[in-house]
SELUM-524198 format. One line per field, with one value per residue: residue in one letter; x, y, z of N, C-alpha, C in turn; residue number from 1. Coordinates in nm, 3 decimals. Each point is the difference from the previous one (the first is absolute). Layout:
resn = c(A:...)
n.c1 = c(X:...)
n.c2 = c(Y:...)
n.c3 = c(Z:...)
ca.c1 = c(X:...)
ca.c2 = c(Y:...)
ca.c3 = c(Z:...)
c.c1 = c(X:...)
c.c2 = c(Y:...)
c.c3 = c(Z:...)
resi = c(NUM:...)
//
This chain:
resn = c(M:K:K:L:P:I:V:L:T:I:T:F:A:A:A:T:I:T:A:C:N:S:H:K:S:S:S:T:A:D:S:S:N:I:T:T:T:S:T:T:T:T:A:K:I:T:V:P:D:T:S:A:K:A:T:A:T:A:D:S:T:D:I:K:F:A:N:K:A:A:M:G:G:M:A:E:V:G:L:G:E:L:A:A:Q:K:G:T:D:P:Q:V:K:H:F:A:N:M:M:I:S:D:H:T:K:A:N:N:E:L:A:G:I:A:A:T:D:N:I:I:L:P:A:T:V:D:A:E:H:Q:Q:K:W:D:D:L:N:A:L:S:G:N:D:F:D:K:A:Y:V:H:T:M:V:A:G:H:K:A:T:L:V:L:M:R:N:E:A:T:N:G:Q:S:A:N:M:K:K:F:A:A:K:T:A:I:T:V:Q:M:H:L:D:V:I:N:K:L:N:A:S:M:K)
n.c1 = c(11.413:-0.012:0.064:-0.183:0.063:-0.069:-0.036:-0.032:-0.073:0.014:-0.140:0.045:-0.180:0.001:-0.156:-0.170:0.090:-0.078:-0.070:0.032:-0.115:0.041:-0.095:0.056:0.009:0.159:0.022:-0.021:0.112:0.002:-0.003:-0.061:-0.075:-0.046:0.169:-0.073:0.054:-0.057:0.153:-0.045:0.032:0.105:-0.055:-0.059:0.050:-0.068:0.129:-0.063:0.023:-0.040:0.087:-0.019:-0.103:0.038:-0.054:0.050:-0.170:-0.059:-0.158:0.068:-0.130:-0.032:0.132:-0.016:-0.187:-0.001:0.091:-0.070:-0.056:0.088:0.109:-0.134:-0.037:0.086:0.057:-0.123:0.033:0.097:-0.059:-0.143:0.079:0.106:-0.089:-0.032:0.143:0.005:-0.107:-0.059:0.045:-0.165:-0.029:0.102:-0.074:-0.118:0.041:0.086:-0.077:-0.100:0.038:0.054:-0.145:-0.013:0.051:-0.020:-0.101:-0.064:0.061:-0.123:-0.094:0.063:0.008:-0.102:-0.034:0.081:-0.064:-0.148:0.030:0.077:-0.048:0.127:-0.085:-0.029:0.095:0.041:-0.074:-0.057:0.068:-0.081:-0.075:0.126:-0.023:-0.088:0.078:0.120:-0.088:-0.080:0.097:0.041:-0.151:-0.118:-0.118:-0.122:0.091:0.065:-0.140:0.027:0.090:-0.027:-0.124:0.073:0.109:-0.084:-0.060:0.186:0.019:-0.110:0.059:0.129:-0.065:-0.095:0.107:0.098:-0.146:-0.042:0.106:0.072:-0.108:-0.021:0.166:-0.131:0.090:-0.003:-0.085:0.062:0.139:-0.054:0.016:0.207:0.047:-0.068:0.029:0.083:-0.018:-0.107:0.088:0.094:-0.029:0.007:0.170:-0.033:-0.095:0.026:0.179:-0.025:-0.086:0.100:0.100:-0.123:-0.061:0.104:-0.032)
n.c2 = c(13.164:-0.139:-0.080:-0.030:-0.104:-0.007:-0.088:-0.043:-0.097:-0.054:-0.009:-0.104:-0.048:-0.062:0.121:0.035:0.101:0.074:0.056:0.080:-0.096:0.037:0.005:-0.091:0.110:0.051:-0.013:-0.138:-0.112:-0.121:-0.073:-0.119:0.109:0.062:0.047:0.049:0.059:0.004:-0.049:-0.059:0.088:-0.085:-0.022:-0.106:-0.084:-0.022:-0.090:-0.075:-0.156:0.014:0.115:-0.085:0.063:0.056:-0.047:0.159:-0.089:0.124:0.104:0.045:0.030:-0.118:-0.034:0.053:-0.035:-0.134:0.076:0.126:-0.127:-0.124:0.093:0.067:-0.113:-0.042:0.094:-0.020:-0.088:0.009:0.067:-0.046:-0.125:0.079:0.058:-0.105:-0.014:0.093:-0.049:0.102:-0.017:-0.048:0.090:0.105:-0.007:0.020:0.029:0.052:0.007:0.051:0.065:0.041:0.045:0.106:0.059:-0.019:-0.060:0.066:0.043:-0.050:0.084:0.103:-0.053:0.003:0.140:0.127:-0.100:0.014:0.083:-0.018:0.035:0.026:0.023:0.147:-0.048:0.180:0.124:0.082:0.083:-0.002:-0.090:-0.029:0.113:-0.088:-0.124:-0.010:0.079:-0.087:-0.078:0.106:-0.022:0.086:-0.064:0.144:0.036:-0.095:0.077:0.129:0.007:-0.100:0.113:0.072:-0.080:-0.001:0.114:0.063:-0.023:0.045:0.154:0.021:-0.084:0.100:0.058:-0.038:0.018:0.122:0.027:0.000:0.032:0.080:0.003:-0.016:-0.129:-0.009:-0.074:-0.038:0.049:-0.014:-0.128:-0.002:0.047:-0.060:-0.059:-0.018:0.038:-0.068:-0.070:0.015:-0.106:-0.086:-0.152:0.009:-0.027:-0.033:-0.003:0.035:-0.076:-0.081:-0.044:-0.017:-0.032:-0.004:0.080)
n.c3 = c(9.422:0.063:-0.124:0.009:0.000:-0.093:0.115:-0.160:0.038:-0.102:0.086:-0.067:-0.019:0.077:0.068:-0.008:-0.129:0.156:-0.044:-0.034:0.110:0.081:-0.002:0.095:0.047:0.056:0.119:-0.082:-0.026:-0.042:0.125:-0.049:-0.075:0.085:0.053:0.088:0.048:0.141:-0.041:-0.071:-0.099:0.050:-0.177:0.006:-0.120:0.037:-0.063:-0.079:0.020:-0.145:0.073:0.086:0.028:-0.097:-0.101:-0.024:0.018:0.044:-0.095:-0.028:-0.072:0.034:-0.046:-0.105:-0.052:0.003:-0.027:-0.068:-0.035:0.021:-0.124:-0.054:0.012:-0.008:-0.175:-0.061:0.069:-0.037:-0.060:-0.002:0.034:-0.055:-0.105:0.058:0.010:-0.105:-0.093:-0.052:-0.116:0.018:-0.106:0.081:0.160:0.001:-0.005:0.076:0.029:-0.028:-0.042:0.150:0.055:-0.043:0.007:0.115:-0.033:-0.078:0.059:0.026:-0.066:-0.013:0.121:0.046:-0.075:-0.010:0.107:-0.024:0.012:0.053:0.063:-0.090:0.088:-0.007:0.073:-0.141:0.063:-0.108:-0.022:-0.116:0.014:0.040:-0.120:-0.063:0.049:0.002:-0.132:-0.003:0.023:-0.117:-0.003:0.011:0.079:-0.072:-0.007:0.092:0.022:-0.035:0.018:0.090:0.053:-0.037:0.144:0.093:-0.030:-0.014:0.149:0.010:0.002:0.045:0.132:0.003:-0.054:0.102:0.055:-0.068:-0.019:0.090:0.018:-0.091:0.084:0.086:0.005:0.116:-0.053:0.064:-0.079:-0.149:0.088:0.019:-0.093:-0.054:0.049:-0.026:-0.119:-0.004:0.152:-0.135:-0.067:0.060:0.015:-0.128:0.038:0.082:-0.012:-0.166:0.103:0.057:-0.070:-0.047:0.103:-0.085:-0.143)
ca.c1 = c(-0.127:0.036:-0.094:-0.091:0.003:-0.122:0.001:-0.176:-0.079:-0.173:0.001:-0.046:-0.067:-0.012:-0.093:-0.071:-0.012:-0.012:-0.022:-0.008:-0.128:-0.038:0.015:-0.065:0.138:0.011:0.138:0.147:0.014:-0.001:0.138:0.096:0.030:0.016:-0.051:0.043:0.005:0.001:0.123:0.051:-0.089:0.029:-0.087:0.041:-0.077:0.074:0.006:0.092:0.175:-0.037:0.143:0.037:-0.087:-0.041:0.100:-0.108:-0.023:-0.097:0.050:0.076:-0.081:-0.066:0.099:0.023:-0.079:0.013:0.122:-0.075:-0.085:0.054:0.052:-0.076:-0.086:0.110:-0.003:-0.155:-0.009:0.047:-0.019:-0.148:0.028:0.113:-0.136:-0.055:0.069:0.037:-0.084:-0.074:-0.128:-0.048:-0.038:0.160:0.081:-0.109:0.048:0.101:-0.044:-0.061:0.184:0.038:-0.057:-0.053:0.126:0.031:-0.107:0.070:0.139:-0.017:-0.077:0.082:0.117:-0.080:-0.030:0.121:0.097:-0.069:0.055:0.112:0.061:0.097:-0.043:0.124:-0.026:-0.001:-0.022:0.141:0.047:-0.100:-0.098:0.047:0.092:-0.147:-0.023:0.073:-0.069:-0.146:0.014:0.060:-0.084:-0.099:-0.131:-0.073:0.133:-0.003:-0.137:0.009:0.100:0.002:-0.084:0.051:0.060:-0.095:-0.011:0.073:0.019:-0.143:-0.074:0.069:-0.017:-0.117:0.054:0.074:-0.063:-0.125:0.099:0.037:-0.120:0.060:0.100:0.156:-0.016:-0.055:-0.113:0.016:0.031:-0.127:-0.105:0.023:0.004:-0.163:-0.006:0.064:-0.064:-0.147:-0.003:0.059:-0.138:-0.104:0.090:0.069:-0.126:0.002:0.054:-0.068:-0.025:0.036:0.059:-0.075:-0.072:0.153:0.014)
ca.c2 = c(-0.110:-0.103:-0.012:-0.129:-0.093:-0.078:-0.156:-0.025:-0.092:-0.120:-0.204:-0.077:-0.036:-0.136:-0.069:0.062:0.098:0.065:0.078:0.142:0.127:0.061:0.166:0.070:0.064:-0.086:0.103:-0.053:-0.060:-0.116:0.025:-0.072:0.129:0.129:-0.011:0.154:0.031:0.131:0.070:0.029:0.018:-0.054:-0.083:-0.120:-0.092:-0.181:-0.055:-0.144:0.011:-0.055:-0.041:-0.146:-0.101:0.095:0.102:0.052:-0.050:0.010:0.061:0.103:0.093:-0.034:-0.002:0.138:0.110:-0.061:0.058:0.107:-0.061:0.005:0.084:0.098:-0.043:0.014:0.109:0.041:-0.074:0.073:0.125:-0.002:0.004:0.121:0.047:-0.049:0.047:0.172:0.073:0.070:0.060:-0.142:-0.014:-0.080:-0.103:-0.068:-0.038:-0.094:-0.096:-0.094:-0.103:-0.119:-0.136:-0.056:-0.031:-0.105:-0.046:0.055:-0.070:-0.130:-0.084:0.008:-0.063:-0.210:-0.052:0.004:-0.092:-0.070:0.103:-0.045:0.214:0.029:0.162:0.040:0.003:0.088:0.117:0.048:0.139:0.068:-0.059:-0.002:0.163:0.043:-0.051:0.085:0.090:0.034:-0.033:0.135:0.080:0.027:0.085:0.044:-0.043:-0.143:-0.084:0.051:-0.054:-0.087:-0.057:0.096:-0.087:-0.103:0.016:-0.027:-0.136:-0.076:0.024:-0.086:-0.178:-0.023:-0.064:-0.098:-0.119:0.029:-0.046:-0.125:-0.051:0.031:-0.015:-0.125:-0.139:-0.090:-0.034:-0.014:0.138:0.126:0.018:0.038:0.153:0.068:0.001:0.138:0.133:0.031:0.015:0.119:0.161:0.017:0.073:0.176:0.119:0.046:0.079:0.096:0.092:0.054:0.121:0.093:0.070:0.070:0.115)
ca.c3 = c(0.061:-0.079:-0.108:0.065:-0.130:0.026:-0.051:-0.026:-0.040:-0.030:0.003:-0.071:0.081:-0.019:-0.084:-0.071:0.092:-0.038:-0.123:0.033:-0.111:0.140:-0.014:0.123:0.081:0.132:0.081:0.040:-0.093:0.035:0.068:-0.078:-0.119:0.029:0.074:0.069:0.154:0.032:0.078:-0.147:-0.098:-0.106:0.046:0.003:-0.046:-0.001:-0.191:-0.061:-0.054:-0.090:-0.047:0.021:-0.016:-0.100:-0.112:-0.106:-0.131:-0.018:-0.042:-0.012:0.007:0.161:0.074:0.065:0.090:0.123:0.108:0.035:0.151:0.154:0.084:0.027:0.101:0.139:0.094:0.065:0.129:0.105:-0.025:0.066:0.171:0.001:-0.003:0.074:0.057:0.016:0.017:0.147:-0.046:0.071:-0.105:-0.071:0.044:-0.051:-0.124:0.053:0.085:-0.169:-0.089:0.065:0.009:-0.122:-0.062:0.040:-0.033:-0.140:0.056:0.099:-0.099:-0.104:0.044:-0.088:-0.135:-0.059:0.049:-0.083:-0.155:0.019:0.004:0.128:0.038:0.068:0.102:0.060:-0.096:-0.105:0.074:-0.004:0.123:0.120:-0.039:0.042:0.116:0.079:0.013:0.069:0.094:0.081:-0.018:0.123:0.022:-0.139:-0.091:-0.037:-0.006:-0.178:-0.094:-0.033:-0.093:-0.120:-0.098:0.011:-0.119:-0.160:0.000:0.017:-0.184:-0.093:0.013:-0.042:-0.135:-0.031:0.033:-0.094:-0.099:0.038:-0.048:-0.170:-0.114:0.104:-0.052:0.125:-0.005:0.138:0.050:-0.065:0.091:0.168:-0.098:-0.006:0.179:0.075:-0.003:0.061:0.094:0.020:0.006:0.053:0.055:-0.071:-0.026:0.152:-0.019:-0.042:0.033:0.154:-0.078:-0.035:0.115:0.097:-0.066)
c.c1 = c(0.068:-0.140:-0.010:-0.038:-0.144:0.054:-0.120:0.095:-0.126:0.003:-0.103:-0.139:0.010:-0.068:-0.013:0.035:-0.095:-0.059:0.054:-0.125:-0.047:-0.011:-0.036:0.161:-0.015:0.100:0.086:-0.020:0.011:0.149:0.076:0.115:0.105:0.083:0.119:0.023:0.010:0.028:0.104:-0.084:0.036:-0.103:0.042:-0.128:0.044:-0.028:0.065:0.117:0.012:0.108:0.035:-0.139:-0.078:0.092:-0.080:0.037:-0.124:0.014:0.052:-0.077:-0.044:0.108:0.033:-0.106:0.019:0.143:-0.038:-0.144:0.047:0.044:-0.070:-0.073:0.100:-0.012:-0.121:-0.010:0.164:-0.001:-0.077:0.092:0.036:-0.173:-0.055:0.023:0.047:-0.118:-0.111:-0.180:-0.057:-0.030:0.135:0.022:-0.107:0.012:0.150:0.001:-0.041:0.131:0.015:-0.048:-0.049:0.164:0.093:-0.072:0.114:0.152:0.072:-0.033:0.105:0.175:-0.038:-0.010:0.181:0.079:-0.060:0.064:0.147:0.084:0.040:-0.036:0.138:-0.021:0.035:-0.019:0.130:0.064:-0.103:-0.101:0.098:0.019:-0.186:-0.044:0.106:-0.033:-0.073:0.079:0.077:-0.096:-0.059:-0.097:-0.007:0.128:-0.065:-0.110:-0.028:0.118:-0.076:-0.143:0.042:0.060:-0.132:-0.089:-0.002:0.038:-0.084:-0.033:0.113:-0.003:-0.120:-0.013:0.078:-0.089:-0.083:0.116:-0.018:-0.154:-0.032:0.045:0.141:-0.028:-0.008:-0.137:-0.015:0.010:-0.113:-0.165:-0.030:-0.030:-0.100:-0.114:0.073:-0.029:-0.090:0.058:0.127:-0.102:-0.102:0.081:0.022:-0.153:0.022:0.089:-0.001:-0.127:0.034:0.113:-0.088:0.029:0.099:0.067:-0.052)
c.c2 = c(-0.083:-0.061:-0.163:-0.047:-0.092:-0.140:-0.072:-0.159:-0.069:-0.114:-0.040:-0.037:-0.210:-0.101:0.095:0.164:0.125:0.117:0.127:0.121:0.016:0.187:0.036:-0.016:-0.106:0.079:-0.070:-0.107:-0.122:-0.005:-0.080:-0.015:0.106:0.041:0.159:0.055:0.180:0.105:0.040:-0.006:-0.073:-0.184:-0.145:-0.067:-0.152:-0.034:-0.103:0.033:-0.097:-0.079:-0.155:-0.061:0.054:0.082:0.044:-0.042:0.026:0.138:0.145:0.090:-0.026:0.027:0.199:0.043:-0.090:0.029:0.136:0.030:0.000:0.114:0.086:-0.061:0.001:0.113:0.081:-0.049:0.082:0.157:-0.012:-0.005:0.127:0.074:-0.009:0.049:0.116:0.071:0.098:-0.006:-0.142:-0.047:-0.137:-0.114:-0.139:-0.008:-0.098:-0.151:-0.099:0.012:-0.114:-0.164:-0.032:-0.026:-0.167:-0.090:-0.016:-0.112:-0.111:-0.104:0.039:-0.106:-0.166:0.015:-0.039:-0.119:-0.151:0.023:-0.033:0.169:0.050:0.155:0.049:0.036:0.114:0.079:0.058:0.136:0.104:0.001:0.045:0.142:0.049:0.048:0.094:0.167:0.008:-0.027:0.116:0.117:-0.029:0.064:0.008:-0.043:-0.136:-0.068:0.089:-0.114:-0.134:-0.093:0.079:-0.165:-0.140:0.025:-0.027:-0.215:-0.096:-0.005:-0.124:-0.099:-0.002:-0.040:-0.104:-0.122:-0.045:-0.053:-0.212:-0.100:-0.013:-0.107:-0.105:-0.104:-0.069:0.033:0.040:0.169:0.063:0.014:0.064:0.156:0.048:-0.035:0.093:0.151:0.029:0.094:0.150:0.146:0.081:0.136:0.153:0.017:0.018:0.068:0.120:0.074:0.080:0.125:0.134:0.041:0.045:0.064:0.116)
c.c3 = c(-0.076:-0.073:0.080:-0.132:0.006:-0.028:-0.009:-0.035:-0.006:0.089:-0.021:0.065:-0.039:-0.084:-0.122:0.051:-0.067:-0.128:0.022:-0.077:0.153:0.026:0.171:0.076:0.113:0.061:0.024:-0.111:0.033:0.051:-0.053:-0.121:0.052:0.136:0.031:0.119:0.038:-0.005:-0.183:-0.144:-0.107:-0.037:-0.039:-0.099:-0.045:-0.168:0.027:-0.040:-0.094:-0.156:-0.066:-0.103:-0.145:-0.087:-0.103:-0.150:-0.071:-0.127:-0.001:0.110:0.133:0.107:0.054:0.056:0.143:0.078:-0.031:0.089:0.119:0.042:0.039:0.119:0.148:0.075:0.070:0.052:0.110:-0.025:0.100:0.152:0.002:0.059:0.137:0.166:0.029:-0.049:0.083:-0.067:0.036:-0.185:-0.096:0.031:-0.018:-0.192:-0.057:0.084:-0.136:-0.080:0.052:-0.061:-0.218:-0.061:0.077:-0.070:-0.186:0.018:0.021:-0.152:-0.131:0.009:-0.025:-0.114:-0.026:0.046:-0.144:-0.174:0.022:-0.033:0.223:0.050:0.079:0.162:0.168:-0.101:-0.070:0.042:-0.031:0.082:0.137:0.068:0.063:0.169:0.071:-0.042:0.152:0.161:0.096:0.016:0.163:-0.008:-0.122:-0.095:-0.045:-0.035:-0.148:-0.065:0.022:-0.087:-0.157:-0.093:-0.038:-0.158:-0.114:0.031:-0.063:-0.200:-0.059:0.022:-0.103:-0.160:-0.014:0.021:-0.131:-0.157:0.043:0.010:-0.107:-0.087:0.094:-0.097:0.125:0.043:0.229:0.037:-0.065:0.091:0.133:-0.070:0.032:0.104:0.106:-0.084:0.035:0.140:-0.012:-0.068:0.138:0.124:-0.026:-0.002:0.159:0.009:-0.063:0.074:0.134:-0.097:-0.038:0.158:0.110:-0.075:0.092)
resi = c(1:2:3:4:5:6:7:8:9:10:11:12:13:14:15:16:17:18:19:20:21:22:23:24:25:26:27:28:29:30:31:32:33:34:35:36:37:38:39:40:41:42:43:44:45:46:47:48:49:50:51:52:53:54:55:56:57:58:59:60:61:62:63:64:65:66:67:68:69:70:71:72:73:74:75:76:77:78:79:80:81:82:83:84:85:86:87:88:89:90:91:92:93:94:95:96:97:98:99:100:101:102:103:104:105:106:107:108:109:110:111:112:113:114:115:116:117:118:119:120:121:122:123:124:125:126:127:128:129:130:131:132:133:134:135:136:137:138:139:140:141:142:143:144:145:146:147:148:149:150:151:152:153:154:155:156:157:158:159:160:161:162:163:164:165:166:167:168:169:170:171:172:173:174:175:176:177:178:179:180:181:182:183:184:185:186:187:188:189:190:191:192:193:194:195:196:197:198:199:200:201)
//
């Protein structure tokens, strides 16, 4: 089977960028941010090319956080796109669409803050996140649903730790505020996916 890459980019908003505090699920994400097709499981998310505009002059703690948060956010949207297409359980599809909506908003907000703080974000996911996508893409039916749910439980636990750590120890006021706010949404996601995971056992 051919390896299908996730090509991911975060789009800058021209004005105020919407905060990632929406708990509302959506069957589709903002068409300006995500492109999907009915004939492929490859997800595309559009991101800024900041390389000519910014240099990484922020505190190293904030740079590491921003890179990890961006990578995780891109992966959440990409995996959400995959689950929205391949999932068979209606609750899995519902959660996947919530991931697309909420994490796209968070990705956009993070991109804006990174530009303000002169932090260059990654344009693609790393090998670890790519492998998760590849592994899930190879599954189908109930096997896919269970594997996706397990991946989301582990991913959101790790993301919650990341957000709380930055909210406490970060140096950038903008990043700290973003992390604290996003942690609330991530906790909500974790509560939902934990319940779904328990119901599938």
